[in-house]
C-alpha positions in Angstrom: 3.3 10.7 3.1 4.7 7.4 4.5 8.0 5.9 3.4 10.1 2.8 4.0 13.4 1.6 2.4 14.3 -2.0 2.2 17.5 -3.1 0.4 17.6 0.1 -1.7 13.9 -0.1 -2.7 12.0 3.0 -1.5 8.3 2.6 -1.1 6.2 5.8 -0.5 2.5 5.9 0.2 0.1 8.8 0.0 -3.5 7.9 1.1 -6.6 10.0 0.4 -10.1 9.6 1.7 -12.7 9.5 -1.2 -15.8 11.4 0.1 -17.5 11.1 -3.2 -17.3 7.2 -3.2 -18.1 6.8 0.5 -21.5 6.4 2.1 -21.1 6.7 5.9 -24.8 6.1 6.5 -24.4 2.7 4.8 -21.1 2.0 6.6 -18.9 2.4 3.5 -15.7 4.4 3.7 -13.4 4.4 0.7 -9.7 5.5 0.3 -7.4 5.8 -2.6 -3.7 5.4 -2.1 -0.9 6.3 -4.4 2.3 4.2 -4.2 5.7 5.1 -5.6 8.3 2.4 -5.8 11.8 3.7 -6.5 14.8 1.6 -7.1 17.7 3.3 -5.3 19.8 0.1 -5.5 22.3 -0.9 -8.1 20.3 -4.0 -9.1 17.5 -4.5 -11.7 14.4 -5.8 -9.9 11.0 -7.0 -10.8 7.9 -6.7 -8.5 6.4 -10.2 -8.5 3.9 -10.3 -5.7 2.0 -8.2 -3.1 0.6 -9.0 0.3 -1.6 -6.5 2.3 -3.0 -6.6 5.8 -6.0 -4.2 6.0 -7.3 -3.6 9.5 -10.4 -1.6 10.3 -11.2 0.4 13.5 -12.7 -2.7 15.1 -9.5 -4.6 14.7 -10.8 -6.9 12.0 -8.0 -7.7 9.5 -8.3 -8.8 5.9 -5.4 -10.2 3.9 -5.1 -9.5 0.2 -2.4 -11.2 -1.8 -1.6 -11.8 -5.4 0.7 -11.4 -8.3 2.0 -7.9 -9.3 0.2 -4.6 -8.8 -2.7 -3.2 -10.9 -2.2 -6.0 -13.4 1.5 -5.4 -13.8 4.9 -6.8 -12.7 7.1 -3.8 -13.3 10.8 -4.1 -13.9 12.8 -1.3 -12.3 16.4 -0.5 -13.3 18.6 1.4 -10.9 17.2 5.0 -10.6 13.8 4.1 -12.1 10.5 4.3 -10.3 7.0 3.0 -10.8 3.8 4.7 -9.5 0.3 3.5 -9.3 -3.0 4.3 -7.5 -5.4 1.8 -6.0 -8.1 1.8 -3.4 -9.5 0.2 -0.3 -13.0 0.2 1.2 -13.7 -0.2 4.9 -16.8 -0.6 7.0 -15.4 1.7 9.7 -14.4 5.4 9.4 -10.7 4.6 10.0 -8.2 1.8 9.8 -4.7 1.0 8.6 -2.8 -0.9 5.9 0.6 -2.5 5.9 2.2 -4.9 3.5 5.1 -6.4 1.5 6.1 -6.7 -2.1 7.9 -9.8 -3.3 10.7 -8.7 -5.6 13.1 -10.6 -7.8 16.6 -9.6 -9.1 17.7 -10.1 -12.6 19.8 -13.0 -11.3 16.7 -14.7 -9.9 17.1 -13.9 -6.2 13.9 -13.3 -4.4 13.4 -10.9 -1.5 10.7 -9.0 0.3 10.3 -5.2 0.5 8.3 -3.6 3.3 5.4 -1.3 2.5 5.1 1.2 5.4 2.1 1.0 7.7 -0.2 3.9 6.9 -3.4 5.1 8.5 -6.8 5.5 6.7 -8.5 8.4 8.5 -11.8 9.9 7.4 -13.4 13.1 8.6 -16.2 10.9 10.0 -14.0 9.4 12.7 -15.0 10.6 16.1 -11.9 11.0 18.2 -11.9 11.0 22.0 -9.1 12.0 24.3 -9.1 10.0 27.5 
């Protein structure tokens, strides 16, 4: 589990390799990741946007950005949390993801919340110790 807190908003990530959806012989490796966003602050916030940087084992980075998450822009009151699961395919057996959520307070103030960097590791990754 990976976790990061920004301005009282706690973002936790739990990635999982999906063997059943992957096809290593075809260069397809798929992960699911479950994210929990908890509002530990004393403000009401709404998640407005997301921005991801997804980097494969060759160092190729793809940016994914848009409104909300899984079709929603959840509102979180103090003490509330929102959880969702999404996925990411790669052409290599490992990689990493990192990102930010664009949040907005009830008063209209916008700020960014860090999503912790997390690794995507499959059992097909060959590791060498030099």
